[in-house]
N, C-alpha and C positions, 0 to 999 in steps of 0.2 A: 469483331462481329461475332455475338453469341449465334451455336447452332441453333437450326428451328426447335428442336425438341424443348431446349432450354426457354425459348419465347412462351411455350406451352404448359410448361412445369404449374403444377398446382392449381391450375384452370379448372373449373368446371366445364360440362358440355357446352352450354351456350355460350361460355365466353370463349372458348376454343373456336367456335363456328363464327364467332363476329370478328376475333383475330383473323383469320385465316378467310374471309369472305374475299373471292376473287375480284370483283368489281362490279360497277354499277351501283344503282341506289342499294341504300342500307340504314333503315332505320332499328336503332338500337333500344327498345325500351326498358331502360335501367332504373329500377325500382332503388327505394333510398338505402344506401349503406350495400349496393349490389357488386361492387369495383368495378365502377363503369371508369374511372382516369385509371386503371391499372390495365382494363380493356383498350383504352384508347393509344395509351403510351405503346403498349406489346403494338397494336395492329399498325403503329407506324414505324416501329421497331420491324414487324413480319413484312411489311411493303419493300423498307430498306435493304431487307436478309434477302429477300426474294429478288431483289431488283426490278420491283414494278415499278419501283421510282427512286429518284435521286433526291437528297436532302433539299433543294429547292425546288422540288415538283409538287412539293408538299407544302397546304394551307392548314392549319390547325387552329381553329377558332375557339376562345374561352371565354367565359362572360367577368375575371377578374384578372388583374396583372399575378396578382399572388398564384392562382391558378395557372398561368399560365409558364409562370418563373418554376412552378412545381413539376409541372411536365415536361418543359425544357430540361431539367435537371433529370429527369427519370429518363427520359429516350437518351441522353447523352451517355447515363451510366449503364443501359440497358444495350447500346451499340456499340459502344466503346469509340465514341466520334462526338465532337465538340456540339454537333446540330448545327453548325454553320452553315447559313443558305435555308436551314429549315426555319418555317414562318410559323412558330406560336404565338399568337396574341389576343388581344382582344379585336372586336369588330371595329371600335374607333380607331387604335392602333394601327391596324393594317390598312383602313383609311387614311389614316394621316403619311403613311410610307408610302402608298398608292400615290397620293395630291403630292408628296414632297418630289416625287420623280416627272409623274406629268401632269401635274396640277397647272403647269404652263400653258396645256390647251384650252384652261378656262380663265386665265388671266392672274393666277396667282405664280409669286416667285417662289423658290423653295424654301425662303428663310418666314414663311407664314410664321401668324401666332394663333395660337390656340386660346381665345376667351372661355375662362370659366363661369359658372353662375354669376358669382361676384362681379365680374365683369361686364356679364351681359345684362345685367339689374341696374348696376349705376350709369350706362348707357339709357336703359330705356326710361330710369327714373329720370333722367336730364331731359329726353325727350317729351316725357308728360308733363314736364313743370315748363316747357319750353311754350306747348300747346297750351298749357293754362294760363300763362303770362299772355298769349296772343287771344285769349278770350275763347279758344275753341272747345268745341265737346271733349270730355274728358271719357277715356276708354275705360270699360267696364271691368271692377276687379283690382284697378290700381297697377302697380309696378307687377306685382307677384301674376294678377291676372294676364298680363299681356304676355308676360314670359311664359305663361303657362300655356296659351294658345300659338304662340309661336311654335315652341318645342312641338306642340303636340301636332301642327300642321307639317311640319318639316318632318317628323317622323311618319306622315303618310304622304311625304314627296309631293306637299302642297309650297306653291310659289306663294307670295302675298296675292298676287293679280288672281290665281286659281283658286285661293281660300277666298276672296271676298266675292269671286264668282259665286262660288258654292254657298255662301252664308247669306248673300244678297236672292238667290234662289229660294231660300225658306220664305215663309208666311211670317213675315218680321212687322212689327207696330214699328210705327218712325221713330221712337225714342232709339229704339233697339238700332233701326238701321243706321240713325246717327253714330251710336257707340262702336259698331263694326266697322265705319268707316272711319272713326278716331281710332280704332285699334290699327286699321290698315296702313294709315296714314304714320303713325309712329312705327308699324314695322319697318314701312318703305326706309324712313329715315336713319331705324338700326341697321340696314342693311347698307345703306350708304355708308355709315362710319365704319362700318366692318369691310367694305371693300376698300375706302381710301388708310385705314390702318394695316393693309394686309392681311386681313384677321379672319378667321372662322371659328363659331362656336363649335360645341361637343354636336350638336345636331347637325351642323352643316357637314360635319365630317361625313357623313352617309348619302347624304342630302346631293352634295358636292360629288362623290365618289357616283354615286348612282348617275348624276348626269353627266360625267366624266365618259362612264362605260357603255351608256345608252347612246350619247351622242357620235362618239369617237370607237368608228369600226376598227382602226388598228389597234388603241389601244387596249379596247375589248379584246380582241383575238391572240395580244401579246400576251395577257393574262392568264385567258383561258390556256393556251397552250404552254402557260409556264406551270400552272398547277394540275398536274394530271391528277390529284386527288385532293380533296377537300373534306376535312372532318370540323364537325361543329358540335362542339359540347353544349350541355342546355337549352337544344334545340324548342324546348315548348317555350323558353323567353326573348325569341326572337321577335320582334315587330314588322310592321310592314316595309320599312325601309329596308331591315337587315334580311327579309325575306326575299324582296324584289334584287337586292344585292347579289344575292346568292343564283337566282335563277339566270342573272348575268354573266356570272363568273363561270358557273358549272359548264365543263365543256360536253362536246359531242357523246365523249363514251360515258357522260353522267355518272361520275365516281364521287359521288356524294353519300358519305357517311353523317349521318343524324343520332346524336345520341340525346334521349331526352326522357323526361317523365311527365305524361298530361297531369298525372296526380299531384306534379310539384309546379305546376304553373301559378305563379302569385304577383306576378308584376304588372298586373292588367294598367294601374295607374303610372306604368312608365311605358305604356302603349304597346306590352306584350300581347301578342294574339294566339290564343290557344290553337285556333283553327289551324295555325300552321303545321303544328303537329297531327293534331285529328286529322288533318287532309292530306298527309304525306303519301296515302297510296292512291289517294287520287291524283295527285299531282305524277307520282311514279306509281303507273298500273305494276310494272314489271318490278317492283320492288321486293327484298327480301326483309323482312322483319323478324327480329330473334328478340325474344323476352329474356332479363336478368333478373331473376325472381328471387334467387337464394342471397339473403342479407347475411352479412359477415360484422354489422354491428350490434346491433340489439339484440335482446332475448325474444324471447317466443310470444312471451305475455306482452312486451311492449308491439311487435307485429302485431299479435291478434287484436290489440285495441285499436293501433293505425289500420287495419284492413277493415273490420268492422266500421268505423268511422266514415272511411272514404269510400266505400259499397253506396253509400246514399248518394252521391254522385252520379249526374246521368252524363254529364261530359268527361268519357275519359275512356281508355284502353283499359279492357279485362287485365289483370294481372292481382297476383296474392304473393304477398313475400311470405316467405320461411328462412326457417335459420334452423341449421342442427344443433345449435344452442339450445336444448328443452328448459321448458319452464322460465326460471325468473321470478325478482320478487314480483307481487301484487302492486297495480298500480295504485300509489295514494293519494286518495281523494278526503281533500281536509276541506271541511265545511265551517267555516267563521261567522259568528252574528255580525261582526262590524270589520270594514277593510283596515280599519286602524292597527289590527291584530296581525295583517298578512306580512308584513315586513318582520316584526318581533320573530313569528315563526319561521320566514325564512333564515334568520340568522341562527337560531337555535338547530335547524335542519341541518345547516353548515358547521355548528360546532360540532356536532352528536356524529358525522362525516369524519371531522379530522380527529376527533376522540378514538373514533374506530380505526386511525393511521391513514385517513383519506388526505389529499392535499387539495388544496383550495384550486388548483389550477383544476381540477377534476368537476367543477359546477359550476350552471351556466342558469341565471335566470333570465327567463325569456317572458315577453309582456307585448300586447296588441300594439300600445302606443308610447313614443317618447315619453308622453307626460307621465305615465305609471312609475318611471324610476325614480322619481326623487326621496319617495319615503323608503325604498331599498338603499339609497346613496346615503341617506342618514342614518338608517340603522346599522349597516355596514361601518360606517366611518364612526359612530359611537362606541362599538363593540370592538373598534381597532381591527378589524379584519380589510385587508385590502383588496381593491378592487378596479376594473376597467372599465369602460361602457364603449360599446361599438355602435359607430355611429354618431358619438359625438363630435368636440372638437379634433377636426386630424390633424396632425404634425402640420401638414402642408395650407392648413387654414388658419395659422397662427400668424397673429400679424406682424410679427419681426421675419417670421420668414417668407411672408407674401411680400414684403418691403422688397427683402433680398432677390427673391426670384423676380420682381418687377425690374429690377436694375438688370439684372440677366437678360430678361425677354426684351428690353429697348437697345441693350447690347444684341442681341439674336436679329432684332429687326427693327430699325432705327423709324420708321413708320408707325409703331404702335402706342398710340395717342394715349390709351387708356393706363400703360403702364408707366407713362410718362408722367401723366396726370398723379399717379398713385404718389410716386416718390420725388416729385419735385421738390417736398418740403420736408424731405425726410435725408438725414436729420434736419431740424427745424432750420431754415434760413431766412425765414421772415418773407418769404414767399405764399402768401395766401389766395384766397378764391380771386380778389382782386385781379393779382398779376395773372393768375390762370384764365381769367376771363379777357383780359387784353391780348393773350397769346392766341387763345381760340378764335378771338376777331380776326387777328393778323393772318392765322393758318386759312379761315374761311376766305379772307378776301384775295390772298395768293395763291390757293391752291394745293398749302405746300404742307407736311407734317408737322406739329406743334415743335419738334426738336427745332427744327429749320427755322421757323416762326419765333422761337423763342430769342434766336440771337439778334435777331431783327429790334425784337421789343425790348430786350435789356439795354439798347440804348436811348429808349423811350421814357423808361422809370426811372425816379429818383436814385442818387448817389450811392446809398446805402444796398436799396432793394436790385438795382442795376447792376451792380457789382456782383453781388449775389448770384443773382440768374446767368450773368456770362461766366464764373466762376464755375457753375454748373454745367452751364452748356461746353464748358471745355473739359470738364472732368468727364462727362459722357464722349466727347471725340476723346480724349488721351485713352479712356478704356476701350473703345471702339479700335485704335490702332493697336494697342494691347494687344487684343482677341487675334487680330490677324496675323500677330507674331507668336503667340502661344498658346495652342489649342486645348490645352488641358483643360479642364471645368473647374477643377480643384485649383489650379493655379491661378484662373481670371478671379474665381470667387474669393481667393484670399487676398489679391490684388484689392479687389475692390472693396472686402474691410478696412486694409490698409488704409487707402484714400478717402473712404468716408467715415471711419470712425463709428459703424453700425453696430459693432460688436461692444458691448461694456467693459468697462475695465474691469480685471479680476480681483480689483482690489475693494470692488463697489460692495458695501454690504446691504444694500437694499436687495431686498428678498425677488422683486419684480425684474429688477437689473440680472440677478443671476440665473433666472430663468432664461431673460432673452439671451444671456451670452451662452447657455448650456443647447438652447435652440438653435442658434446662428452656428454653433461648433458641429453641433449635430447634423445640420445641412454640409458642412464642408466635408464631413465623413461622408453623406450621400454623395458627392462629387467625386470623393477619391477613390469609392468604390465603384463607380460608377466608368472612372478614367481605367480603372485597372480590368474590368470586362471588356472595356473597348482599346487593347494597347494597340491596334493600328490605327487611333484616331477616331473617336466619335466624336458627333458634333454638338455643339451648344442648342441648336433646336432639338435634335434627337433627344437630350439631357432633359430640356424643359417639356418635351411632349409627356416625356416616362412621371414627371411628377403632376404635370397636370390633370393626366389621366391615371392619376394612384387611385384606388377606390376606397369606400368608406372602412372595410376591414382589412384593407393590407396593413394597418398597421398594429394591428392586435398582436400582442407581445404573448407568445406559448411558454416561454422561457420563465415567466417569472411567475410567482407561486400566490395567485391573485384569483378572484373569484370575477366571471366576467358578465356582465349586465348587456341585455340587447334585446331589439323588438324582432320577433319573430320573423320580420323577413330578411333581416339582417344576418340571421341565423343559419339560412340555406346554404346546404354544403358544409357546414361543421357538425362535430359531434362531442358529445362528455359524458364522462360517466354517469353523475348525475344531473339530472334536469328540475328544475322547479319550474313550471308553468302556472303564471300566475293570472287571476282575474278571470276565471271561465265563467262569465255571464252573460247572458244575451242581454243586446244593449253595446255592450264591451267587446265582448266576442263571441259569436260574432259582434261587426261593430254598426252603430245603429245606423251608419250610411249604408251599409249592405242591406240591411233590414229593409229601409225605403226604397233599394233598387230594386228588389225582386230575386228569382230564385238564379239566376247567372252570378248575381253578387254574392249569394251564400253559398253557390257552389264554389268560389275563391275563397273565401275565410274558410271551408271546410278545408280545401287544400292545405290552406296556411296553416291548419290546424295538425293536418297529417305530417306536414312538415315540422312542426313542432314537437309531436310525439317521437317522433322519428330520430332526433337528435339525440336522446336517449339511449345508450349502451346499455345502463344494468338498472338504474333506478327512476323512477318519474314520479315526482310528487304535481298534486293538482291543485289548486287552489279557488273555490269561490266563497263569496258571502251573501250573508244575509241582508245586509245594508252596505251601500257603500255613497261615499261622499262623491257628486258629479253636480257639473255647474251652479257649485255653490251650496249645494241642497244634499242633503239625506235622505236616501230613496233607495225602498226596497228594490231587492236585485233576487233574479230567478237564475237558477243555474243553466250555462249555455246549452242550449240542443246538444251541441257537441260531445258536451260532456255525458248527457243523457243515451249517445250512439255507442258509448263505451259498454263493453257486456259486464254484468255484473259479476260473472265467473273470473274476470281479470282483475277487476278493482277490488280496493278495502277501504273502508270507509271510512273518517276520523273525525269525530264532531268535539269542537272546541267550543262552542257555544257558553258551556258553564266555566270556561277557564280563561275567558278573553282576558280579564279583569288582571290575572295571575299572568298572562302570557306579556300582556303589555308593560308589565312591570320587569319581566326578565327572571329568568331561573338558569340555574345550573345545569349541564349538560347530564346530570346524574337523574335529574328530575325528566327529562324528555321523553323517556320511555313510557312513563305514565302518561305524558300528553300525547304520545302518538298513538298509544295504544286504542283500539275504537272502544268505544263505550259499550255496555252490557247492550243497550237496545238503540244503536244509532237510527237515526232516521233514514230509511232505504231513499236512493233515488230512483225515481220508475226507471224502469226497462223499457226500452223500445220494442216498438212490433218486431215481428218474426221479418217481415220484408218493410225496411224502413220506406215510408213514404216519400216521394219529392218535396221537398220544403214548400209550405203553401203559406206568403209571407201576410195577405192582406191584412188578417187578425194583428199581426206585430208592428207593420207598417203606421195604425193608428196610433201605436204606443210611443213613437218615437217625437222628443221634440225636436220644433223648425218644420213638423210637416203639420199640414191642417188636418184637423180632426175628421173622422169617418161623419160623411153625410148623415149615414144612418147610424151611426153609434149612440150609444147612450151617455147624457150631457146632465150632470147631477148637480142638484143644487144643495146649498146647506142645510142639514138637516135630515137629507137621506137617508135610509138603512140602505147600506149596499152591503155584499159578500164579496172575498177575496179567494181566490183558488188557495191558497196559502197560508193568508193572515187572516183568515175568517171574518166575521161581521163585526161590521162598526157603523159608524157615523161619518157622514161627512160633514167637514168643518169649513172647508174652503174649498172651490175648484179654480184651479190657474192653468190654462190653455189645454196642455194634454195630461196635465196630473191633478190628484186631489187630494188634499189634506184630511186626512180619514182617523177618528179616534176609535182604534179597535177593541171591542172587548177582550179583557184575558179574566185572570181571578177576579171575583169580586171586588170590586174596590180599587181595581189595580188598572183600569184602562191604560192603551199607552198611544203615543198619537206616531205616524208614519206618514210619509209620501208615499202614492201610489200610482201606477197609469189606468189613465181612464180603462185602456181596451182590457186591463182585468179586471174590473168592477162589475156586478152586475146589480140590479135594482133587487132591493128583498120584497117580493110583492106582500 
């Protein structure tokens, strides 16, 4: 165990205060790059070193498995202990562990399965289809809509009955009321299937644990006494269910350390509630609040930009990031005439970084929506630049990997009907939908799992299919027996591969077959690694829990030299020497949905911009275009309001309009400086007012497609002369919805045609 001075070495004063907080509620407002992970791990080390807690008395909650693993490793290195007994994990993993131990009080056995999004949607799809076959009213929004409703309700701790009661209390028309009831019936059917399969979905982990602690006093007191100290990272991202869970878990001493940053609360679409961190001092009036404002990641130039942007928000706790690293390159703002030039520009920036001795892994391209990645993928591939995409198809989402995991799920929980449905014909056994439907009917009649019903049905099918089905049942039965005798996951997986032939032959020349082989062997490596970390015997259900709860960024490879592409949401918690933030235009970022929803949504988009800016360590490039192809139409685009909030003193503008054709064709890195140098007289971006006003969205709301035009707004007709604030004067050619096609005046005899938003047009008197 290190000496106490060592635990505090190299820390600034607020960090030391946070580490040495004696007890009671503590809120650490940790700005981006302020060393919050170090503070958290050192606080755990300090609690152990001062004997204020033993390892098993500490619960540390993170929001990704990757963060949890990093924290465990840091604590182990810091304390010279293995960290055995210390709970460092995500909310969902902690809930799963609690339910494995005490879920029997709610009727769950210890080997319950955790259904992922794919499992959930397949069940809902089947139930919606059954309702359609019966001529029943269809739920609104289809399968995804129903899943979204269920997930959102569970994260607000609502059961089907409570949700229905709340919805019917609203002023609904008859059709909407019928659709609400249809959703309710599908949800009830979904819950029945979960219960029958001894399964829970992601959201159930929170809901069921809350119910367990709320209804069973003895269980609640056990965990309150066990966890003398609870530490929660990314507190601003907690939702209502997680917040209520913490209230149940925090003991009488109220030793809760909440670490977070209201300025980085960007997951409202996942039900995160910024009020949890904003109201912390109301929940705990005697709370100690410590601000971590010194940044160890970025240059002061980047921090000045971030501070200026986020200062426009009203829902925040005041703080200002600063660093001892003075100066830094100005923020490079690139104005392009068309979005077709955006990806080629990114390639040239990357090649220039390489030419200066930089690595590809230094660079991240960040965008607001996944759909923006396509041109960058094409441009990088065409130029031979390796890249990876965060939030793309995860390793555990690959078909062959999910097949192998489904076998393991069935072996862990023979009642897992969804797993059996997936692999009954993998590899092909001639057992299609007809055979599976027969098994489902038998299971429903007998009240038994599909695996038990399959043995009965095997005798009723034709000779070949019946034999194949019986062989499948016996295969699973043999593997179940093997599971009891050989606890190692890797051994079981190897046995599964040997018995089923899931792994393609090494001699196969097909590219897809070799990819499947590599992925399945990688899963074997993962299993062997799990066994090595649990020499005293991990469990199959624990291994499955690990892979099922893996996050989108857990599989990012830091070792390979490649550019990273990701959404701004996926980038939170990461950092790169060079960041290229693309598509900074109103309607794209902030997203048009947020512009419709109003000030609170705009503030969340601004927080997302703050996250993007503070991912950059040394160099930040921002792009925006005058025209962008959206919804199949080439439309004019305005610079993002967030871009205009960055002070001119920290940004350097590069106008590429006259070079777009050259840029799109590509050029050598030697020509890049000429392109990146600002022209002699660039078109300046407006400077925001001294005291930035709170965003007023009504004028923008009318500019967004899919929203009715404002009642009082101007509605042009063909031939009207109009003026646009940046495109000038022109004649309306055609008006369609909330946009008009306008022929704008240019040089004499050279008019040009553009799409423009109605809200940006005014009639020329």
